[in-house]
N, C-alpha and C positions, 0 to 999 in steps of 0.2 A: 451644189450641196448645198448654200445659207440661202441661194434664191428659191430653190426649192422646195426647204421645211418653209420660206416664209409664206409662199405662194399656196402651202397646202393647209398649215395655220389659219392664214385669213379666211380660205376658201370652208373651213372648219366654221369657223366665227361665226362667218357671216352663215354659214344653213343653219348652224344650233340657232343662234338666235332667229330668227327666222321664223322656223319652227317651234320654238318658246312662246313667240307674240303670235301667234296661230292658234295652239293649243290654250292660252290664255284669253285671248279673243273670242275663243269658241264656248270654252268654259263658263263664262260671264255670259253669255247669252242664253246657254243653256239656262244658267239658277236663276236668269231671272225669268224664264220661264215657268220654274217649277214652284213646287210649294216649298217651304220652310223644312219642311219634314222629309221630302223628296232630294231636296238638294243637301240636307246633310246627312241624308246616308250617300250619298257616290263621294262626299268631298275625301280629297287626299290624305286628310289626317285621319279620315273614321279607318281606313284602312289598315293604318297601325297601329289602331288602338289591341289591348290585348283580347277585346272579345274576338276580335276577329283571329284569332289563333286556330282554333277548334275547326274553323271554314278552309282554311291552308289546307289542313291534315286530310277533310273529308274531299275535298278536290282534289288533294292527291289521289290518295286511294278512287274517287270516282274517276280518275285520268289510267291508273294502271288497271283497273276493271272493264274499261273499252275492250271490245272484240279483237282490235288491231294488239293491245298492250298486250292482252292475254296470250293470245298466238305468236306473240314475238318473246314472252316470258317463257312458252310451251318451248318453243324452240332453243332457246338457251340450255333448260334443264335437260330436253332429248338430246342435242347434239352434243354437253358435254359428257352427259353419262356416256350415252355409245361410243365415242372418242374413246373415253378413259378406260370402259371394262374391255371394246378392241383391241388396244397394245396391253392389257392383261393378257387376255387369251393369245395371244400371240405370243408373247413370253411364254406360256405354256404347250407351246405346240398346239395348237387349234387355231384357224382360221379367225379370222378379226370378224368376219358376221356373224360368230358364234357369241362373241361377246355383247355386238350389238343387240340382237336376239333378247340375252340374256335380260341388257339395259333397259330394254320394251317392256318385260313382265315386271323387274323391279320395281321400274317407277308406277306399277301398277298398283290396284289394292292389294295384290299378294304382299308385297311388303311394307311400301312407301304407305299406303293409305292402312296399312295397319299397323305399323310404327309412328305415326306421324300423319292423323288425319286429319288433319285444319291445315296443315301446308298442304297437302294434297288434293283437299275439295279447293283449296285456292289456287294452284294452278293448272286442276283441271275438273272444274265444275263440269258440270252433267250437261249445261247449255252452252259450250263452247266447245264440243266435242264433234258437234257438223262441221265446223269448219276443217277441225283436222282430219276427219276422214276426207272428205270431199279432196284435201293436198294430200293425202296419203294415195289415194285412189290415184291420183295426176301420178307421184312417183311411180307406182307399182307398174302403169301402163308402159311410161317410160323404161321401168326396168325389162318391161317383158319383150319391148319393141328390139332394145339392144340384144334379150336373149337370143330372139331371133333373127338379129342379123350375126351373132357369132354360134348360130346351129351351123356347122359345116358340112354341108349335103356331102361333099367327095368324100368324108370318112365311111362313108355307107357303103358308099360303090368299092370297095377296094375291102371290107372284109365283110358283105353285106352277106351271104352266108349265113356267116356264126353272130350278128350283130343282131341279124335279125331275129333267131330262136332263141339267143341268151336275154333279149333283153323282153321279147313278148310272153318269154318264160317268169322273167321278173317282173312282169303285169300279171299274166292270170292267174299265177300261184297266190301270190298274195291279197287278188281281188276277190278268189273262191274263199279263200280264208276270211274277207272283210264280211263280205254275204253274210255266212256261217257264223261270224261274229254278232251281227245285227241281229239277228233272230233271240240271241239272247241280251241283247240290249236294250232292243228298241222299245220296250214296255217302259224302261225304266230310264231311259237317257234319251227315248226320241225327241226331236223339236214337236212344240207345239204345235198342231193342226197337221205336222208331216207324215205323207203315208209309210208306210214299212217300205215299200216299193223304192221310193226316195230315197229313203235312210238306207238301207243297204245297199244302193247303187252309190250311194254318196262314201259310206265308208267302206267299198270295194278300193275306188278310185284313190281315197286317202292314205291307202294302205301300200298303193301302187306306186306313187310318185318319188322320183328323186332327184333332188336338188342341181342341175346339170352347174351351174355358177358356183355354186359351193364345192364341187366334184373336181370342176377343172382348178381350183384355185389349191387346193390341197394338192391336186399331183405339181401343179406350178411352186408350190412352196418347198415339195421335198423335193425335188428337181427330176421326177419323173415321166411327165408331160409326154415324152417323147419316146419312154418306152414301148416295150411289148403289150405289157400290161396297161400303161398308161392309156396309150393308142386304142388299145380294146376298150376301158374303161369309159374315152370319151366318145366314142363308136355307138357303143351300147348303150348310153347315156342321152344322146342324139337322138337313136332310135327311138327307146324310153321314151322321153319326154314329148316328141311330136306326137305319139299313139295315145299315150296319157291325155294331154291336151285335147285329143281330138274326142276323146272317151268324155271326159269333163264336158265339154262344150254339149255334147251331147245331152247328157244326164241332166246337166244346166237348162238344156231345150221341153227335155221330159219335164222336169219339174215345175219348170214354170207356163205349161202348158195347161189349157182347161180340160181340154180333153182329146181321144182319140185323134180327131181332126187334124186339132190344131195343134197335136204334138208331131203328125206328120207333114202339114205345114211348116212349121219352126224348122225340122229337121230339112227338108227341098231346099227353105232359106240358106241354111247353112250351107249343104253341100252345093248350090250354084253361086257363095257368094265365092266360097274357095276355089271353083273350077275358074271362075272369071279372074282372081287372083292367081292364078297360076296361069295358068295358059289365057290370059288376055294381055291383065296389067304387067304382069313381073317381064315378056321379050321386050315392052314397050316401055319400060320405064328409064332404063337408060336413057332413050331421046328425050326422054318428056323432064329428066333432067339435066339434060344438057351436058349429059359425062361427056361425049364423044366430041364435043367442043373444046375450044383452048381456055381452060380454068385462068383465070384473075383473085386478087381476092374478095371483088363485088360477087364476082359469080359465084363462087365460093358461100360465102355467105347467102346468096339467094339460095342458094342449094338445101343449105342447113334447113332456111325458111319453111322452101318446098317439101322437105323432108318431116319435120315437126307436123305441117297442113294435112300432109295424105296420109299421116300415120293417126291424127286426130281422128280426120274422115272415118279412117278402117275402123278405130274402136269405136265413133258413131254407129256406122251402118251394125253392127256386132249388138253394140247395145240396145238399138233399136229393133233388131230381129228376135231378141229375147234371151240373146246368152249371157255376155257377158262384154265390156267394155277392151280388156283386158287381152281378151282374145283376138278381136281387130288388133290392136294393138302388136301382140305376137305374130301373126300372119303378113304385118306392114315389113317387122324385120322380118320374115323368113324370104320374102319375095323382093328386097332389095339388091340390087346389083353387088356381082361378089369381083367387083374389083380393087385389088387391097388397099389402095392409096385413099380412096374412097370410103372404104367401111372404116379403115385408122380414123380417118379424119374424123366420121360423123361417132366413131363408140367415146372414143376420148373426149369431146365435148359432152355428150348427150351422157353417158357412164358416170362424170363427173359429179355433174347435178345430180340424176338419179340417187347414186350410191352414197354419196355422200351427206348430201341435204335432205333430199323426200324419201329415200326410204327408211332413215331413222322415224319420220314420222309415221310410218306404215308399222315398225316396229312396237313403235311406242302404241300405236293405237291398238293394235291387237294384245299387244300388256294389259292394257286398261281394260279389256274383254274378258283376261283372263283371271279367273279368280277360285286359287287354288284354296282357300277358303272353305269353297263349295265341299272339296275332296275333306270332311269333318268327321267322317268314320272309318274305319276298318275294312270296311266292305269296297267303299270308293275305292281307297288306294290297290287294294288288291285287286280290282277291276285295271284301272290304270296299269297295274303291274304286268296283267295279261295284257292289256293291250300294247305293251312296250313290248313284252315276247314274242307274242305273235307276228308283230309287224316286221321283227325282227328275222324271224325262224322262214316270214314268208319271202319278204325283198331278200334278204341274204339267203336265205334255204334253193329257193327257189333258181337266185343267178348263178351259185354254186353248183348246183346238180346238173344244171342244159350246160352250163358252160365246160363242167368235168365230161357231161357224153358228148360235146363238139370236141375235144380233144386234148383242153389246156389239162396243165399239171394240177395237181391236189391245191399247190400253194398257190400257184396263179388264179383259180377258180376263188379260193377263200377269200383272195385280197381282193377278186373282180368283184364276190358277194359285199365286201365290207364295205368297198365303196359306192356300190350302186343302194347300200342300204342308206348312203346319203340324202336328207329329206331338208330341214333349213328352211331358208327362206321359200319359197317354190310352195311347200306344205304348208306355212303359213296363209297365203295368197289364195289355197283351193280350201281350208279352213273358213275362211274369213266369208268366201263365196256361201261356203254353207252356212253358217251363220246369220250373214242375211237373209240368205231362203227362209229361214226359218226351219233347216233340216237338224241341225244342231242343237240341243240346250245347252246352259251357261257350263254347265256340271261336264258333260263329254267333252265341247269345245276345250276348257281346261284341259283335260286330260289325254285330248289329240295333242295339242299345243307342248306339251310335256315331254310326250313320245316324240315328238320334232327334234325338240331341243336332245333327247336322251339319246336317239340314235342317229343323230347326226356327231354327237359327242362320241361317239362309241365306233366310229369309222378312221378315226388317228390311229387307237391305241390296235385297233383290229389290223389294220394295215400294218402297224411295228410288227406285230405277233407275227403274218403273213411275211414280212418281209425275213424275220430271225428264223423262220422254220426253212425259209429258201437257204440264206445260207448256209444252216446247219444239211440241210440235204444236200448241197455242195460241198462243203467242207467233207464230209462222210464218204459221200463218193470220191471224191481226190483222194483219200484217205486209203478206199479199197485199192483205189488204182494203183497207188503206189505200194502199197504190201504186196498186189498180187506182181508186180514187177519185182 
């Protein structure tokens, strides 16, 4: 031990001495080549003078304002707020994603920018938002890919008749109300340069969406995912989501096209790409991924890499076609092989990255776009309230009536309507697409974000109300049977 310490000390001493001599030799050579004024500016003593103190602080400020430092600071603020509010919302019986959505809005100009403008402008300066947007889009693509993988098509086979009727009724009715609502809103709230057709079509789809992942998590947290109503809700949401995203893809293709011919061409490319993915790529994908061969740790890592490349390529194709990258990511998830071990392996790894790390960036970016302060007069708030009521009646009412017509009890139909009215993150994805395309103005974007939050928040209490009514009905029936005996 002593010998080791001695050798270690001698080596450090010799190395340090050699470095010191080299630095002194090089410094002497440099000083002799420079003028007296230049050499005085670079001496070690000058760096320790009091006059250098301001430059130290300015250097630290410059370092913290570099793009990477700014992005890291934004990560810290966003993830801290998202995890904190997510835990608070979980305690009050709401899904954690609701807290994360709220955190994104609170970090924006609606609260932080209003209460502490200097901190808001320091953390989220305008020139830094482009990097945040790109990273958030990557997170959304991963999220949509995971949704596509979790979209269990087998649910549709067992309850296809009821699911198709209920899910499509829950799209058509709110879609109609959204288009009618656009007639009154377009003049004051349409995006600059957007046509009425684009605005109306988008308002219709914005009122028709259901947040499939949020719905599933509500069911799982309440322990009713495998009950009749839970299974029916998952089935209807799966069918509805697939239909709604297909409609949204067509709407985006129409909006981005420059004429009738371009619209037809874009839609034709979309149909062709979907057909190739479903009937050419999907049957061959297990062999391409090597899932039929013996797996080991190396091959498993290779599969993850190939899956990510496939998802990214699919997203690139749909972006190039003229719809949006997230549609390609979603379709890539839909065509993934349905082997249980493979799905669990991929979903767990990608979901943790997207849901815990990248999606909060999307919430924050959406919050930075949400200016609740734009609703500065009673008329704006009345319009916002009307949108929330119409969205709730359209989605919940359409589901309720169609489910009742298909033979469900009133309590089950009401519970199904409450669940299908959940919008959450999926709604934000669609709204950001509309905002990026210039269809939605900042004020209507803020109203629609508030609508997404309120309707998602209402899902849990309305579901509790339905369960309470169902229990009272069962008790009343049991009491009537006992009295008759």
